[in-house]
SEDREN-486857 format. One record per residue: residue in one letter; x, y, z of N, C-alpha, C in turn. Coordinates in steps of 0.001 Angstrom, whole numbers, plus 500000, padded with zeros to 6 digits. Each point is the difference from the previous one (the first is absolute). Example, Ala and Ser with C-alpha at 12.3 -4.5 7.8 and 13.67 -1.06 7.14 Angstrom:
REM residues 2
A513190494310507800499110501190500000500900501200500000
S499650501050499280500820501190500060499230501090500730
END
This chain:
REM residues 364
X524046510553504290498901500730500568499275499088501023
X499605500582501135499261499267500985498507500253499809
X499263498881499862498603500079499632499166499277501099
X499084500742500602499121499428501001498650499801499332
X499457498778499996498738499690499339498953499560500964
X498903500659499990498859499656500911498907499322499192
X499610498816500410498931499301499265499434498917500886
X498765499592499666499454498853500762498483499856499924
X499594498874500566498564499694500085499537499019498973
X500221500320498709499553499118498940501094499858498941
X499817499018499146500962499836498888500042501181499071
X498849500682499862499903501145499135500936501160500414
X500319500062501302500966500984500474501381499423500040
X500126498740500345501329499395500239500737499678498747
X499394499370499036500765499569498780500498501095499138
X499256501094499803500622501143499265501231500545500697
X499973500062501325501193500518500743501161499072499833
X499770498689500063501086499045499785500503500091498601
X499150500126499010500400500121498603500895501226499784
X499674501102500601500834501192499876501338499781500688
X500021499445501190501275499755500651500854499043499208
X499412498961499412500751499034499171500582500711498808
X499251500877499380500488500737498812501160500890500371
X499837500732501091501068500891500451501245499220500363
X499842498867500694501159499175500364500731499465498786
X499268499692498956500627499357498821500583501021499028
X499497501227500012500382500947498946500729501211500473
X500111500191501284500738501175500513500983499568501096
X501100500711500038501091499642500937499772500589501408
X500481499290501014500138500540501348498691500438500612
X498906499235499843498745500303500692499878499118501222
X499482500559501055499714499303501234498541500162500323
X499327498861500338498538500018500211499632499651501399
X498910500604500448499358499556501266498512500100499776
X499287498942500339498533499953499908499378500165501381
X498903500703500066499179500097501216498605499576499631
X499412499089500795498662499553499740499289499516501266
X498866499436499853499286499409501158500758498817500588
X500041499961501331500734498892500654499215498663499870
X498678500113499767499152498791499999499308499723498665
X500495500529498900499411499741498725500975499315499093
X499566499640498786500786499181499072501376500539499706
X500147501367499977501279500566499654501117499578501011
X499608499761501260500957499679501025500676498641499703
X499413499177499184500610498730499571500608500110498621
X499288500614499044500409500022498603501256500807499795
X500072501203500564501126500893499757501307499462500556
X500037499582501285501297499435500505500473498781499217
X499064499167499546500377498788499207500724500370498741
X499781501230499478500632500439498764501352500651500261
X500360500046501311501301500481500328500053501510500338
X498852500672500039499989501401500357499834500216501553
X500647501013500417499875500402501429498545500469500272
X499391499562501060498590500268500261499746500346501462
X499238501021500240499556500312501358498495499982500027
X499426499238500941498573499925500159499528500909501093
X498966500768499714499433500899501017498469499748500063
X499335500600500983498547499875500120499377501197499299
X499078499759499057499353501049499271498630500339500593
X499630501225499858498674500470500447499051500115498849
X498757499488500151498945500076499012498989501008500402
X499513500745498982498998500996500348498668499809499242
X499902499052499161498699499666499372500001498528499671
X498874499440499573499829498618499659499638499168501202
X499703498746499808499522499115501099500939499784501130
X501311500217499760500978499736501019500497501319500699
X499313501084499734500458501325500448500004500069501533
X498929499484500651499965500025501458499883501373500620
X500514500154501204499854501222500732500942501086499451
X499443501167499681500781501051499360501088500595500957
X499625500114501261501022500503500963501191499016500089
X499670498719500108501055498986500018500836500087498711
X499334500209498854500707500075498747500979501162499994
X499571501161500572500888501149500050501188499722500925
X499787499286501070501111499618500926500976499079499244
X499450499042499253500844499081499229500799500778498911
X499360500903499353500649500835499004501137500763500578
X499775500647501140501035500809500644501198499077500409
X499720498900500571501047499060500421500841499575498808
X499330499635498899500709499516498792500809501173499379
X499417501181500047500671501206499462501331500236500759
X499913499900501327501225500169500806501045498932499668
X499531498821499801500905498912499598500673500250498662
X499181500519499032500515500292498686500972501164500014
X499830500972500898500960501077500119501352499446500375
X500030499023500860501265499387500370500647499209498817
X499092499365499240500504499249498867500613500942498964
X499343501070499714500480500993499063501325500592500482
X500085500282501286501224500573500581501176499031499903
X499723498702500205501108499023499950500350499546498616
X499052499795499118500258499523498635500444501159499104
X499540501210500239500329501190499227499751499828498517
X498753499770499609499702499755498604500137501329499171
X500332499773498712499996501135499100498620500255499470
X499176498989500027498600500190499545499158498899500622
X498720500305500193499017499093500559498849499844498948
X499696498709499718498951499687499051498877499235500695
X498798500530499922498836499332500607499120499372498915
X499672498734500164499182499291499025498584499743500467
X499514500817500947498609499861500417499777499087501168
X498817500128500602499665499285501200500277500915501186
X499319499740501113500110500853501175501412499985500587
X500737498951499768501334499968500594500940501040499362
X499662500483498828500852501024499393499881501357500679
X498939500254500688499765501373500549501107500386501003
X500273499202501014501019500449500970501395500035499375
X500258499164499003501304499956499370500217501305499178
X499088500292499119500099501188499165500007501280500864
X499156500064501002499911501173500829501283500165500809
X500617498932500437501285500085500671501049500551499076
X499958499610498684500867500570499008499816501490499796
X498720500397499929499691501391499844500568500837501184
X499770499468501208500476500673501217501521500096500034
X500674499019499402501460499946500016500616500639498764
X499136500630499161500442500677498770500646499072498949
X499465498752499963500384499037498996498984500072498847
X500528499971498770499082500020498807499096498773500032
X498742500171499622499058498901500018499169499928498735
X499724498757499579499170499745498811498995498917500386
X498768500139499551498978498960500210499540499480498675
X499556498723500000499482499362498834498598499541500234
X499070500425499092498603499652500114499697499034498844
X499733498706500370499785498936498982498610500002499412
X499016500504500774498599499827499628499468501261499293
X498806499797499376499346501102499311499144500827500927
X499952499596501300499318500750501047501018500115501134
X500320501231500363501051500253500991499602499513501371
X500923499229500661499742499555501385500158501164500981
X499391499866501169500022501044500996501441500360500393
X500823498990500199501390500288500421500735500800498970
X499940499580498766500716500705498936499407501415499802
X498712500124500061499318501280499822500536501018501010
X500156499543501259500526500861501041501479500345499765
X500744498970499633501426500155499806500343500868498791
X499063500037499020500266500770498785500271501460500292
X499490500567501078500243501382500364501413500236500476
X500668498968500458501328500113500588501133499491499114
X499710498959499188501034499339499188500523500986498923
X501211499803499566500622500813498908499353499663498665
X499725498672499765499418499585498744498994498876500278
X498990499895499103499012498943500051499991499288498648
X500268498726500031500022499176498748498676499303499888
X499375500091498853498695499344499789500062499019498835
X498992499124499968499848499008498914498871500437499078
X498852500326500590498807500382499215499879501505500001
X499928500643498847499893501465499892498819500577500759
X498892499275500130498796500563500641500187500239501504
X501064499389500611500222500256501413500849501225500267
X500564500545498913500909501167500158499368501185500731
X498721500166499808499329501171500570499850499895501543
X500305498832500551499984499838501465501227500575500701
X500951500441499195501291500477500577500336501383499415
X500887500747500682500422501264499466500641499849498605
X499466500770499052500331499857498589501482500057499733
X500701500852500699501451500228499745500858498820500439
X499408499081500822500775498896500523499808498691499207
X498990499936499190499571498719499415500828499691498753
X500449498748499903500640499432498858499419498656499664
X499425499851498797499346498714499632501014499081499338
X500609499111500832501064499131499476499682498535500015
X498899499597500658499640498606499983500463499212501202
X499884498675499869500310499078501103501279499240499668
X500977499963500906501277499311499693499820498564499572
X498931499324500453499758498594499621499870499850498462
X499535501057499327499777499916498553501339499760499258
X501097500425500562501275499887499283500516498606499862
X499440499052500777500390498590499922499722499465498608
X499073500603499267499634499485498683501135500194498970
X500910500950500324501102500242499074500947498845499864
X500169499214501052500924498835499999499251498680499780
X498730500112499715499163498762499952500146499305498672
X500225498687500061499973499175498811498725499151500026
X499098500283499095498700499314499916500183498656499340
X499638498914500703500139498664499451498765499196500306
X499155499772499026498716499258500208500244498621500539
X501215499479499814500265498649500505499906499940501528
X500042501154500647499829500010501478498649499417500401
X499010500045499068498703499436500323499988498496499926
X500993499426499379500048498499499900500195499385501392
X500550500762500915500222499487501403498666499699500676
X498874500639499490498720499750500541499269498805499278
X500708499437498982499444498903499261498960500459498981
X500073501246499562499014500594499046500366499713498557
X499002500015499134500184500110498562500213501500499742
X501263500385499712500310501435499903499495500640498720
X499390499220499103499385500582498820498656500676500360
X499455499652501158498769500574500454500258501280500752
X499012500891500050500167501226500792499955499652501484
X500596500877500770500143499749501426499472501211500810
X499186499697500982499446501030500950500681499874501337
X500542501077500509500577500029501323499013500690500972
X499721499331501114499108500594500998500851500105501297
X500181501243500466500850500216501151499407501063500887
X499861499719501316499333500858500900500882500699501033
X501288500157499698500901500678500898500835499037500806
X501009500593500715500970499195500709499388499156501135
X498907500468500551499348499264501148498725499368499506
X499583500223498732498789499413499530498780500727500516
X498809499492499645498756500630500398498976498942500334
X499678499815501258499038499020500398498628500226499392
X499610501228499898498668500316499480499861499632498551
X501046500179499201499902499674498602500246498501499787
X500891499413500817500262498540499884498728499192500153
X499105500425500872498746499288500213499225499890498671
X499930501088499262499274500005498713500761499275498891
X501326499939500138500819499400498983499843498518499890
X499460499339500993499761498548499955499116499695498785
X498858500687499957499062499765498878500611500431498654
X500722501136500033500593500553498769501068499060499441
X500864499449500809501070499141499562499439498692499492
X498970499467500668499378498772499506499426500176498619
X499401501188499720499447500311498715501132500167498936
X501083500540500437501130500222499060500641498749499563
X499812498872500679500548498724499599499431499570498643
X498822500511499648499352499638498720500411500910498849
X500849500994500268500343500998498966501272499581499269
X500152500598498803501114499659499142501140500989500198
X500354500262501267501122500849500325500560499545501352
X501210500352500235500689499644501264499713501010501091
X500048499534501203499749500877501190501023499733501116
X500643501040500421500905499905501220499314500870501075
X499637499379501112499373500716501096500969500068501186
X500442501237500298500901500264501112499180500379501218
X499962499144500984499096500181501097500571500999501066
X501306500143500049500613500645501179500301498920501012
X501061500174500714500477498874500884499006499668501079
X499140500916500450499091499755501129498792499196499572
X499725499947498676498732499404499588500221498711499114
X501249499668499789500255498867499094499413498676500487
X500240499657501263499550498678500513498472499880499908
X499322501071500361498519499958499938499507499823498603
X500651500714499050499529499960498605500307498670499348
X501164499451500241500369498734499358499114498862500491
X499433500145501211499048498970500553498663500092499271
X499671501211499495498664500168499418499954499821498485
X501157500227499356500044499983498522501070499019499572
X499655499005499229501050499102499466500535500616498691
X501283499844499802500598500529498790499637499114498778
X500168500583498805499673499228498792501104500312498997
X499849499499498773501033500202498977500256501513499761
X499001500789500119500151501435499684499866500926501197
X499851499488501220499898500831501184501047499587501022
X500792500952500410501004499770501051499772501013501110
X500168499513501244499837500841501188501354500041500752
X500509501160500266501313500161500655499938501117501055
X500853499927501018499951501013501030500648501288499539
X501018499922499124500672501201499515500765499679498729
X500465501044499276500760499834498774501050501100499936
X500950499833499100500883501098499596499183500817499021
X499411501106500468498950500635499265500440500562498600
X501146500664499939500472500486498715500232498874499051
X500671498940500448500396498925499149498763499303499408
X498971499742500822498840499256499556498985500926499330
X499753501157500579498980500938499447500382500411498577
X501288500126499713500390500421498668499656498968498939
X499718498760500409499640498945499056498482499870499828
X499222500743500766498574499842500022499298500998499060
X498774499689499661499254500901499059499031500922500722
X499667499639501250499056500810500771500199499751501505
X499882501009500801500123499843501416498723500491500684
X499538499268501015498883500411500844500623500240501368
X499811501247500515500792500372501167499287501001500872
X500500500212501204499681501138500844500575501281499328
X499751501135500619500476501252499419501106500652500793
X500835499140500642501134500550500757500955500745499096
X500651501048500557500845500864499220501129499297499262
X500711499143500719501152499340499420499609499035498884
X498975499197500266499515499042498972499526500789498784
X499234501066500176499489500762498857501148500536499160
X501062500504500613501128500527499275500743498884499265
X500087498839500590500644498880499317499216499612498738
X498655500007500079499212499675498804500157501050498909
X500106501296500456500247501056499016501314499787499277
X501073499745500773501312499817499440500045498798499026
X499271498926500384499986498821499191499071500117498772
X499134501044499989498993500098498953499023498876500065
X499603499619501239499157498854500230498538500487500258
X499054499605499062498595500351500203499493499403501304
X499122500727500669499575499557501335498517500233500255
X499469499146500903498713500175500606500307500241501486
X499665501172500475500304500376501395498777499857500891
X500180499298501092498958499865501063500543500679501248
X499876501308500126500616500717501132499478499519501381
X500904500009500946499567499633501377499190501161500558
X498837499733500563499202501052500616500437500282501463
X500991499281500418500377500053501460501232500846500246
X500511500703498970501218500828500146499636501453500316
X500941500701500569499801501400500395499648500867498781
X498969500767500158499557501006498971499569499297498661
X499759498719500037499614499257498813500969500248498853
X501310500126500332500980500437498983500155499003498863
X499763498707500256500085499046498890498981500230498912
X498841500454500399499018500344499001500467501129499065
X500589501006500623500501501145499169501165499609499143
X500856499090500496501067499478499131499355499319498776
X499033499153500265499339499249498906499288500927499064
X499357501002500555499222500979499155500943500715499069
X501169500329500456501009500679499150500382499111498791
X500174498704500302500387499048498930498864499784499036
X498791499932500552498789499865499161499845501229499081
X500150501160500605499863501203499199500989500161498866
X501164499367500208501018500007498970499914498844499007
X499057499107500245499765498885499056500836498775500282
X500670499978501191500894498862500271499328498851500748
X498817500250500596499389499035500901498456500026499909
X499446498901500530498579500001500318499865499963501492
X498943500533500550499814500097501483498704499249500383
X500179499133501002498849499308500618500124500250501495
X499057500671500605500026500193501433499631498711500691
X500579499752501148499836498747500723498533499691500269
X499212501021500307498580499807500265499248499470498813
X500578500218498776499332499576498787500576498685499439
X501051499477500651500679498840499496499137498708500053
X499743499428498876499339498703499906500738499133498972
X499838498735500113500609499098499007499579500320498584
X498718500286499809499518500290498625500651501194499449
X500052501091500804500572501260499503501467499901499663
X500770499382500883501453499932499750500273499085498812
X499317498856499938500253499140498823499607500659498685
X498923500761500067499556500720498756501057501006499546
X500626500724500951500985501029499678501297499301499472
X500379498903500668501220499277499581499817499468498563
X498874499348499750499717499429498659499978501121498959
X499415501100500354499899501142499093501393500486499585
X500878500169501013501328500557499693500888498994499283
X499970498730500442500889499022499390499566499646498554
X498766500329499717499507499758498664500179501186499064
X500629501063500455500161501200499218501475500464500091
X500822499451499067501419500347499999500262501505499780
X499173500633499241500139501472499741499793500745501322
X499002499598500783499756500670501246501129499840500956
X500530498746500096501138499741500849501238500806499586
X500234500141498704501116500769499513499856501505500348
X498739500484499890499788501407500336500199500248501521
X499547499066500806500180500155501458501478499906500368
X500739499147499320501417499879500218500721501323499704
X499675500591498875500627501267499607499612501092501001
X498783499988500488499548501023500899500753499853501352
X500213498774500430500698499785501265501420500495499882
X500687499625498938501416500437499800500089501532499925
X498994500613499417500028501455499892499959500688501341
X499370499323500986499926500525501370501271499748500802
X500895499134499557501110499560500811501183500974499939
X500909499814500966501201500802500127501194499026500146
X500439499389498873501003498977500103501359500460500580
X500250501296499908501301500550500524499790500660501337
X498974499624500707499676500636501288501173499931501015
X500609498824500134501075499796500982501154500947499701
X500411500116498711501082500895499625499682501438500260
X498782500403499582499641501420500093499794500424501464
X499451499101500812499861500279501461501377500098500639
X500884499072499636501360500069500577500689501326499678
X499866500439498797500633501276499589499367501162500748
X498709499929500257499301501063500752500531500033501443
X500205498826500615500490499950501379501373500666500072
X500897499736499089501306500598500002499874501535499806
X499121500385499140499806501447499740499490500692501276
X498979499425500669499411500592501185501052500068501124
X500794498904500123500982499955501026501229500862499716
X500106500515498751501132500808499632501259499223499842
X499878498727499571501132499154499820500261499695498533
X501231499761499662500359499596498648499882498448499885
X499559499503498868499959498553499843500822499575498854
X500496498758500096500817499400498898499321498812499373
END
């Protein structure tokens, strides 16, 4: 089967798409993939490095701080749509899958115009503008959070989860992975991670928080993001129980931790659900439609997380919440169960089967 995948802009869109392609490549015969994304964003580097064919195009934005001139955006959209029509005509996909972001609009619409079956995936609990518009044209809409289902035509919605969650099925949890940080692994460990690029606004406040955590009887791994590591390591010296790193193998390390403090990005949230990892979510206020807040709110409402808005973040408040949770094993166990209850560990398999069904293809 020929599969055209549109994704881009952020890790939350890119990594679920890659996870699905990896699963399809490993478990089904004779699949051919082509990715389309932004020519100037992270996917243009990440996806080709993994060996997948990739085409970069210019995407048009219609809201947010980078939206710019609407007339120019329409011109850009039309140009990219024409380009995608040529791609669809030459590649001849059996199905097109859109994973969100404005770059998916011309790709999916080119598929609709060319009578190719289309499926879109909404990772967040609040539907993005691009996916909301595409939901009227796509054959199926896959969701992660049930509360977003009402944003799409009821007959098209299937709640199957995020392909990233399926990585937990092959995971071997080994607490000894924490020994590489020089920790006493008998102590509890807190993971603090602010996304693939990090967050300058939170890093500023983390200086005081990390210094205070040096006095605590638990371990701390702070993942700054590659853009903020140098600045943070100059401001905070490491200690026996505090380590500062630019990035980690998130599944491998997070599975060994007792609590995570994180942004509310869709992919990270789903990974915590799959791992059954209790969390304190500090959603970014700078994302479109404040969707990280709604992701976090869903997890809080289900008992899997605590929520601290960035405007309320102080050293005192965060330390109080961490101490409270780490001192209550029953509460941590309940949050872990709640997180797992929200997860879809077989998402990659079930989404793959849906794609074959929509495309009218038999799978082996």
